C-alpha positions in Angstrom: -26.6 -7.5 10.9 -29.9 -7.0 9.2 -31.2 -9.2 6.4 -30.8 -6.4 3.8 -27.8 -6.5 1.5 -26.4 -3.2 2.8 -26.4 -2.4 6.5 -29.1 -0.2 8.1 -26.9 1.5 10.6 -28.4 1.8 14.1 -27.3 4.9 15.9 -25.7 4.5 19.2 -24.5 7.0 21.9 -20.9 8.0 22.1 -20.4 7.1 25.7 -16.9 6.3 27.2 -15.7 2.9 26.1 -18.5 2.4 23.6 -17.9 -0.3 21.0 -19.6 0.5 17.8 -20.3 -2.5 15.6 -20.0 -2.5 11.8 -23.8 -2.2 11.4 -24.0 0.6 14.0 -22.9 4.3 13.8 -22.5 7.3 16.0 -24.4 10.5 15.2 -23.5 11.8 11.7 -21.3 14.7 13.0 -19.2 12.3 15.1 -19.2 9.7 12.3 -17.9 12.4 9.9 -15.1 13.3 12.3 -14.1 9.7 12.5 -14.2 9.6 8.7 -11.7 12.5 8.6 -9.4 10.7 11.1 -9.4 7.6 8.8 -8.5 9.9 5.8 -5.6 11.3 7.9 -4.5 7.7 8.8 -4.3 6.5 5.2 -3.1 9.8 3.8 0.7 9.5 4.2 1.0 6.1 2.7 -1.7 6.5 0.0 0.0 9.7 -1.3 3.7 8.4 -0.9 3.2 5.2 -2.9 2.2 7.0 -6.2 5.0 9.6 -5.8 7.6 6.8 -5.6 6.2 5.3 -8.8 5.7 8.5 -10.7 1.9 8.3 -10.6 -0.5 11.2 -9.9 -1.2 11.5 -6.2 -4.6 13.1 -7.0 -5.7 10.1 -9.0 -4.3 7.7 -6.4 -6.3 9.4 -3.6 -9.4 9.6 -5.8 -9.1 5.9 -6.6 -8.7 5.1 -2.9 -12.1 6.6 -2.3 -13.6 4.9 -5.3 -12.0 1.6 -4.3 -13.3 1.8 -0.8 -16.8 2.4 -2.0 -16.5 -0.6 -4.4 -15.2 -2.8 -1.5 -18.1 -1.6 0.6 -20.7 -2.5 -2.0 -19.2 -6.0 -2.9 -18.9 -7.0 0.7 -22.4 -5.7 1.5 -21.0 -3.1 3.9 -20.1 -5.8 6.4 -16.3 -5.5 6.4 -14.9 -2.3 7.9 -11.9 -1.5 5.8 -10.2 1.3 3.8 -8.5 0.6 0.5 -5.4 2.7 -0.2 -2.3 2.6 -2.5 -0.5 -0.7 -2.2 3.3 -0.5 -1.6 3.6 -4.0 -3.0 3.4 -2.6 -6.5 6.4 -0.1 -6.1 9.2 -2.4 -6.9 7.6 -4.1 -9.8 6.3 -0.9 -11.3 9.8 0.8 -11.1 11.3 -2.3 -12.7 8.7 -2.6 -15.4 8.9 1.1 -16.4 12.5 2.0 -15.6 11.2 5.0 -13.5 14.1 7.2 -12.3 12.4 8.6 -9.2 11.4 12.1 -10.1 8.4 13.7 -11.9 5.7 11.8 -13.9 6.4 8.3 -15.0 6.7 8.4 -18.8 5.8 4.6 -19.0 2.9 4.7 -16.7 0.5 3.1 -19.3 2.6 -0.1 -19.4 2.4 -0.3 -15.6 -1.3 0.2 -15.6 -1.9 -2.8 -17.8 0.0 -4.9 -15.3 -2.0 -3.5 -12.4 -5.3 -4.3 -14.2 -4.1 -7.8 -15.0 -3.1 -8.3 -11.3 -6.6 -7.2 -10.2 -8.3 -9.5 -12.6 -6.3 -12.5 -11.3 -7.2 -11.3 -7.7 -10.9 -11.5 -8.7 -10.5 -15.0 -9.9 -8.7 -16.0 -6.7 -11.6 -14.4 -4.7 -14.2 -16.3 -6.7 -12.3 -19.6 -6.0 -12.1 -18.8 -2.3 -15.8 -17.9 -2.2 -16.4 -21.4 -3.6 -14.0 -23.7 -1.7 -12.4 -21.6 1.1 -8.9 -20.4 1.9 -7.1 -23.7 2.7 -5.4 -24.0 -0.7 -3.9 -20.5 -0.4 -2.3 -21.4 2.9 -0.8 -24.6 1.4 0.7 -22.8 -1.6 1.8 -19.6 0.2 2.8 -20.5 3.7 4.4 -17.7 5.9 7.9 -18.6 4.9 7.0 -17.8 1.3 4.9 -14.7 1.8 7.5 -13.3 4.3 10.4 -13.8 1.9 8.4 -12.2 -1.0 7.4 -9.2 1.0 11.0 -8.7 2.3 12.4 -8.9 -1.3 10.1 -6.1 -2.4 11.7 -3.7 0.1 15.3 -5.0 -0.5 15.0 -4.8 -4.2 14.1 -1.2 -4.0 17.0 -0.2 -1.8 19.2 1.2 -4.6 16.5 3.5 -5.9 16.6 6.3 -3.3 20.4 5.9 -2.6 21.6 5.9 -6.2 18.8 8.0 -8.0 17.4 10.4 -5.5 20.6 12.2 -4.2 22.5 14.1 -6.9 25.2 15.4 -4.6 26.6 15.3 -1.0 24.1 17.9 0.3 21.2 15.8 -1.0 22.6 12.7 0.6 22.8 14.6 3.9 19.2 15.8 3.5 18.2 12.2 3.1 19.9 11.4 6.4 18.1 14.3 8.0 14.8 13.1 6.6 15.0 9.5 7.9 16.2 10.9 11.3 13.1 13.0 11.5 10.9 10.1 10.7 12.7 8.1 13.4 12.3 10.8 16.0 8.6 11.1 15.3 8.3 7.3 15.5 10.0 7.0 18.8 9.3 10.2 20.8 5.7 11.0 19.9 2.4 9.4 20.8 -1.1 9.1 19.6 -2.2 10.2 16.1 1.1 12.1 15.5 3.0 8.8 15.9 0.6 7.0 13.6 1.3 9.7 11.0 5.1 9.3 11.4 5.9 9.3 7.7 3.8 12.4 6.9 4.9 14.3 10.0 8.6 13.4 9.4 8.3 14.4 5.8 6.9 17.8 6.8 9.7 18.4 9.4 12.4 17.4 6.9 10.9 19.7 4.2 11.0 22.7 6.8 14.7 21.9 7.5 15.4 21.6 3.8 13.8 25.0 3.2 16.0 26.6 5.9 19.2 25.3 4.3 18.3 26.0 0.7 15.9 29.0 0.6 17.5 30.5 3.7 21.2 29.7 3.5 21.5 29.0 -0.3 23.0 25.5 0.2 21.0 23.6 -2.5 18.1 23.8 -4.9 15.5 26.0 -3.3 12.0 24.7 -2.3 9.6 26.0 -4.9 6.1 26.6 -3.8 5.0 28.7 -6.8 3.0 25.8 -8.4 0.8 25.5 -5.4 -0.3 29.2 -5.5 -1.1 28.9 -9.2 -3.0 25.7 -9.1 -6.8 25.6 -9.0 -8.7 24.4 -6.0 -10.9 22.1 -8.1 -10.3 20.4 -11.4 -10.6 17.0 -13.1 -7.2 15.0 -12.9 -5.6 13.7 -16.1 -6.6 10.0 -16.5 -4.3 7.5 -18.3 -5.4 4.5 -20.4 -3.5 1.3 -19.7 -1.4 -0.5 -22.2 -1.2 -4.3 -21.9 2.5 -5.5 -22.3 3.4 -9.1 -21.7 6.7 -8.4 -19.9 5.1 -5.9 -17.6 2.1 -8.1 -16.9 4.3 -11.1 -15.9 6.4 -8.9 -13.7 3.5 -7.0 -11.9 0.7 -9.7 -11.8 2.5 -11.8 -9.1 1.9 -9.0 -6.6 -1.5 -10.7 -6.2 0.3 -13.1 -3.8 1.1 -10.2 -1.5 -2.4 -8.7 -1.8 -4.0 -12.0 -0.9 -1.7 -12.5 2.1 -2.3 -8.8 3.2 -6.1 -8.9 2.9 -6.3 -12.3 4.6 -4.3 -11.1 7.6 -6.3 -7.8 7.8 -9.6 -9.7 7.8 -8.4 -12.0 10.5 -7.4 -9.0 12.6 -10.8 -7.3 12.1 -12.5 -10.6 13.0 -10.6 -10.7 16.3 -11.4 -7.0 17.0 -15.1 -7.1 16.2 -15.8 -10.7 17.5 -17.7 -11.3 14.3 -16.7 -14.2 12.0 -15.8 -12.6 8.7 -14.5 -15.9 7.1 -17.6 -16.3 4.9 -16.8 -12.8 3.4 -13.1 -13.5 2.6 -13.9 -14.4 -1.0 -16.0 -11.3 -1.5 -13.3 -9.1 0.1 -10.8 -10.5 -2.3 -13.1 -9.8 -5.2 -13.9 -6.3 -4.0 -10.1 -5.5 -3.7 -9.5 -7.0 -7.1 -12.3 -5.0 -8.8 -11.1 -1.8 -7.1 -7.5 -2.5 -8.3 -8.8 -3.0 -11.9 -10.8 0.2 -11.8 -7.9 2.1 -10.4 -5.4 0.7 -13.0 -7.9 1.4 -15.8 -8.0 5.2 -14.9 -4.3 5.8 -14.1 -4.2 4.9 -10.4 -2.1 2.5 -8.3 -3.2 -1.0 -7.2 -5.1 -0.8 -3.9 -5.2 -2.9 -0.8 -6.8 -2.9 2.7 -4.9 -0.6 5.0 -3.3 -1.6 8.3 -3.2 2.1 9.3 -7.0 2.2 9.4 -7.3 -1.1 11.1 -5.0 0.5 13.8 -7.4 3.4 14.2 -10.3 1.0 14.7 -8.3 -0.9 17.3 -7.6 2.4 19.1 -11.1 3.8 18.9 -13.2 0.6 19.0 -15.4 2.1 16.4 -15.9 -0.4 13.6 -18.9 1.2 11.8 -18.7 0.8 8.0 -20.5 4.2 7.8 -17.3 5.8 8.8 -15.5 4.4 5.8 -18.2 5.6 3.4 -17.6 9.1 4.8 -13.8 8.7 4.5 -14.2 7.5 0.9 -16.3 10.6 0.0 -13.6 12.9 1.6 -11.0 11.2 -0.6 -13.0 11.8 -3.7 -13.1 15.5 -3.0 -9.3 15.6 -2.4 -8.7 13.8 -5.7 -10.4 16.6 -7.6 -8.1 19.3 -6.2 -5.1 20.3 -8.4 -3.8 22.4 -5.5 -3.5 19.3 -3.4 -1.5 17.7 -6.3 0.8 20.7 -6.7 1.5 20.5 -2.9 2.6 16.9 -3.3 4.8 17.7 -6.3 6.6 20.4 -4.4 8.2 17.9 -2.0 12.0 18.0 -2.6 13.6 14.9 -4.1 16.1 14.3 -1.4 13.4 14.5 1.2 11.4 11.9 -0.8 14.6 9.9 -1.0 15.0 9.9 2.8 11.3 8.8 3.3 11.8 6.1 0.6 14.7 4.6 2.6 12.4 4.3 5.7 9.5 3.0 3.8 11.5 0.4 1.8 13.2 -0.7 5.0 9.8 -1.1 6.7 8.6 -3.2 3.8 11.6 -5.5 4.2 11.2 -5.7 8.0 7.4 -6.5 7.5 8.5 -9.6 5.6 10.7 -10.7 8.6 7.8 -9.9 10.9 5.6 -12.4 9.0 8.2 -15.1 9.9 8.3 -14.0 13.5 4.5 -13.7 14.0 3.9 -17.1 12.4 6.9 -18.7 14.2 8.5 -20.0 11.0 11.0 -22.7 12.0 14.3 -22.1 10.2 15.8 -25.3 11.7 13.9 -27.0 8.9 16.1 -26.9 5.8 13.1 -26.5 3.5 12.2 -23.2 5.1 15.9 -22.2 5.3 16.6 -22.8 1.7 13.4 -21.2 0.4 14.0 -18.0 2.4 17.7 -17.8 1.6 17.5 -18.2 -2.1 14.5 -16.0 -2.4 16.1 -13.1 -0.6 19.4 -13.2 -2.6 17.9 -13.6 -6.1 15.3 -10.8 -5.3 17.8 -8.4 -3.8 20.4 -9.1 -6.5 17.8 -8.7 -9.3 18.4 -12.2 -10.7 17.0 -12.3 -14.2 15.9 -15.2 -16.4 15.3 -14.7 -20.1 12.9 -16.7 -22.2 13.6 -15.6 -25.8 12.6 -11.9 -25.8 11.0 -12.1 -22.4 12.9 -11.3 -19.3 11.7 -12.2 -15.7 13.4 -9.8 -13.3 14.4 -10.1 -9.7 11.1 -9.6 -7.9 9.4 -11.9 -10.4 12.0 -14.6 -10.1 11.9 -14.4 -6.4 8.1 -14.6 -6.2 7.7 -17.6 -8.6 10.9 -19.1 -7.2 9.7 -19.1 -3.6 6.4 -20.8 -4.5 8.0 -23.4 -6.8 10.9 -24.1 -4.4 8.6 -24.7 -1.5 6.5 -27.0 -3.6 9.4 -28.9 -5.2 11.3 -29.4 -1.9 8.3 -31.1 -0.4 8.3 -32.1 3.3 11.6 -31.3 4.9 13.5 -34.1 6.6 16.4 -31.9 7.8 
């Protein structure tokens, strides 16, 4: 890296097997093509998350671009990462707003206040890490805690698509068709198509849905009229956050997941690039926190570093941060297209329900994967009790009330996991 704050990318040739470092780049046409690929990689998840919460997909994509540029600037362009919509917010936002799963979320402002507060706490965590390192995080939030909390987020959401997104038997069957489509893409395709399994599966299921409804008259027809009438370019409708104590306490603990996610991603990028990014962990947390605050302040979802884009880097061995600047600028353009937003809103509710089943299941399994990857020892009673109680109170939506304030399932599971681990101390079996 150069001594300047931002990188001065050195151009390298695109020969077979070339490894492109963060402070290097390919020729601009090739860099732009790589940027498009990163947009495609993040697209399915970044768009799906706001739909499941009743947020505007346009603003979410726009804020993913803004957030990535903020992250780039705060880390000095030294950490190759894309920031997209965080799935960790889905459960708490639905719980805080009472969202039913279709159309705009009428209580979005309350959720935004919680997202901004979460981002602010994240910035504080980043400042502390920048000063004293990450050891304290690993002591308070070991893998048994973070794995349990991540799993609970997926399990707590399970009833949403099953109870709220299938109005009749036909819709339930379409949900089954949808998660089967996603499964087939995941198992029987390769390359970029496989990486876009959610998006491709959703498209296939929508086509099947149209055949049965528009073609055979078996359900509510797929309506594309809104796409034709929507403008190509326009300013999305921004929303001002409202700061409500109940929503803040419910949503703010998501910072635990964001910290664990970002820390894991930075370790992965360090391993891939061979460059020690530990000195930049605090700045990366701050960058993600500020991006989340800005996104929440304008009506967008909370953001996080994206595993999908890290996977693209692993496959291509191109780690240039110039690629992420290009990807962010493309996302900005998409965010200002009402036609793009209309296309997303045209997706049938049963298809979204089927996709939701897959996504929520993957979130739950991701928690279990944290346990497996970190070799959590469940023969230790401390780990066993923390995981067992956390999973049940989170899935069962265990609620504690303090006067007028109520702490719901995900909140009690998050705080409970941390406090239980600390109170139980060292296990003696």
